[in-house]
C-alpha positions in Angstrom: -326.7 196.2 43.8 -326.6 195.6 40.1 -328.4 192.5 38.9 -325.3 191.2 37.1 -323.2 191.5 40.2 -325.8 189.5 42.2 -326.0 186.8 39.6 -322.2 186.5 39.5 -322.2 186.1 43.3 -324.9 183.5 43.3 -323.3 181.5 40.5 -319.9 181.6 42.4 -321.8 180.0 45.3 -322.7 177.1 43.0 -326.3 178.1 42.1 -327.7 177.2 38.7 -330.4 178.8 36.6 -333.5 176.7 36.6 -335.8 178.7 34.4 -336.8 182.1 33.1 -340.1 183.3 34.4 -342.2 186.3 33.4 -340.7 188.8 35.8 -338.1 186.7 37.6 -335.4 184.1 36.9 -335.3 181.2 39.2 -331.9 180.0 40.6 -331.4 176.8 42.6 -328.6 175.8 44.9 -328.1 172.0 44.5 -326.1 171.7 47.8 -329.0 173.1 50.0 -331.8 172.3 47.6 -333.2 175.8 47.9 -334.6 177.9 45.0 -335.1 181.7 44.9 -336.5 184.1 42.3 -334.3 186.9 41.1 -336.1 190.0 39.8 -335.3 191.2 36.3 -334.7 194.8 37.4 -331.3 196.3 36.6 -330.9 197.6 40.1 -331.9 195.4 43.1 -332.2 196.9 46.6 -329.3 195.9 48.8 -331.6 194.4 51.5 -333.3 192.2 48.9 -329.9 191.1 47.5 -328.6 190.2 51.0 -331.8 188.2 51.7 -331.5 186.3 48.4 -327.8 185.5 49.1 -328.6 184.4 52.7 -331.4 182.1 51.5 -329.3 180.4 48.8 -326.3 179.7 51.1 
């Protein structure tokens, strides 16, 4: 999955960018109070993308 598509999906769920890290960006879902790092690679493996989406729901 492309990183931009993953970020669009996450932001559509209501998640917000907390901060930029060295190798990851941190996104937070205010409804569930869960934060997850998003890698800065252009292509993210589908299994990792599904896990990130599942954790932020």
